[in-house]
Each structure stands twice: as structure tokens, then as C-alpha cells.
N, C-alpha and C positions, 0 to 999 in steps of 0.2 A: 375623600379617602374611603368613606363608607360605601358610596355608590360604586367605586372601583372594586371594592371587595365583593359586593353583591354580583357584579358582572363577571368577575373572575370565577366565583363559585358556580355561577350558572354555566359558564363555558366548560368548567371541569366536569360538571354534572352531565352536560351533553356529550362530552368525550367519553366518559366512563360508562354511560348507559348505552347498551347496544340497541340498534334499531329494532322495531317490532317484527320486521320480516325475518330476522335471524332466529327468533325464538317462537316460531309458530303463530305469529300474529298477536300474541299476547305481550303487552308491555308490562314488565315487572318493575314498578317504580318504588317498591318498598325498601325499607332499610335506611341506611345512613344517607343515601342520596336524597331521599324524600325529606329527610330532616334538614338538609341544606336549604330546601325551598322555604323553610320558615324564616330564614334571614331576610327574604324578600318582604315579609310582612313588617319587619322593623322599619322599612322605608316610610311606611305610613306614619309611624310614631315620630320619625325624624321630621317629616313634613308638618306634623301637628305642633311641633315646638314653635314654629313661626306663624302658623295660621290659626288665629284665635277662634273662628267659628268652627273649624274642625276639632279643635281642642274641646270646645263646649259640647259638641256632638259626641265625641268619644267619652267624655265625662258622664253624659246622660246615658249612654249605652252601658257604661260600667255600673252606674247606680241601678239601672233596670235589671241587669243580670244578677245583682245581689238580691233584689226582690224576687226574681224568678227562682233563684236558688232556694229561698225560704219556702216558696210555694211547692217546689219539688220535694223538699224534705217533708212537708205536711202531706202531700199527696202519697208519698211512699209509706208514711205512717198509717194513713187510712187504708191503703191497699193491704198492708200487713195485717191490720186489725180485721178487715173483712175476710181476708184469706183464712185467718184463724177461726173466725166465726163459721165460714163455709166448711171448713174441715170438721168442725164439731157437729154441724147440722147433718152432714151426709154420713 
């Protein structure tokens, strides 16, 4: 059922999106139609339910992203502090 839903959404997206030759060669894929593409990503999670090595890999990626998030917060804090110092020096 889930795969059928994904296929139907993709077909609807293809029907509703005009070809790029009709809008000057630029393909405008923004908006609600591009949001429908995110449902294709959920197929990976459906597959991970039964595939244990993929589930372990996704868990590792999630844990890594959490640590990277902590690093980004620390990096932004340092950038803010040094920007304030730079504004005081000049």
C-alpha cells in the first residue's frame, strides 16, 4: 500500500509539473510538489524495518548527526564571540 501511494504521488507530480520547455528552460520544482518527493525518502525507513544492517547504519548516522549538532552550536558560539571581539578592536 505504501509503495502504491508513493508511485501515485510521483505520477501526480509528473502530471502537474509542466515540462521545462514551456517555461523558458527553467524547471520550477518548488512548492508543494517538491514536498511530495519527501515521501520517497520514507521508503528507506520502511526497508530498514526488516534489514538489520541498514537499521544499524541509520542508527549510527543519527548518533553522528547529534554529535555534529553539538559541534555546530559550539562553532557558532565561537564565531559570535570573535565577531564581538573584532567589532571592539576596529
